[in-house]
N, C-alpha and C positions, 0 to 999 in steps of 0.2 A: 573664474574656474567654472568649467562646464561638467555636467554629469551625464553619463550615458547609461541607459538601462541595457541589460543583456538578458537573453533568454536563459542563459546559464545561471543567472542569479535568482531566477524565479523559484520560489518555494510554494508547492501546492498546499492549499488549505485542507488539512486532514481532520479538522475539528468535528466533522459530521460522522466520523467513523467511531466504532466502539474501540476499546483498547486492543482487543484481539485482532480486529480488522486492521487497525493502524499498524500494529506490530508486524503482521504478515505483509501488508502492502509495502511498508518501508523496507523490509528485508528482501522481498522478491523483486519489486519494481525499482526501488531506488538503490538498493545495495547489490543487486545482481545475483542473489541466491536462486538456485533452482527450487521449484516447489518441493520435490522429493528430498533434496538436500536439506532444506529448511525444516521439513517434517522430521527427518532423522535427528537433526540438531536439537529440536525442541521436544521430541517425544510425542508429537502429534501424528495422526495418520495423514497420508498424502491427500486423502479425500477431504479431511477437515481443513487443511491448509488451502486446498483448491476452492472449497466453499467460501471460506473467509475472504479469499482474494476476489472471487467473483462478486460477492456481496459488497465488498469495498469499492470495486470498480463501478458497480451499479449505483451505489450511493453517491459517489463522486460525480457520476454523469447525470445525477438528478433523477434517477429512475426508481429509487427506493427511499422511503421516508425513514427517519431516525427511529 
C-alpha cells in the first residue's frame, strides 16, 4: 500500500498564536468569514479583528515573536 500526501491535508501549525489570534485566523482565513461579519458575530470591533488577524499573519510568517 502506498500513501500520498496532499496539500489539502496540510494543517498549519497555529501554536505560536495567542488564543484570540488563533480564533480570528481560523474563522477568517480557514472558515471564510469576512472580518466585519466575524466582528459582528463576536461583538468585537472590526478594527480589533483586523489587528488580531494582521498580528497572527505576521507571527506565522516569522515576523513577530511570541
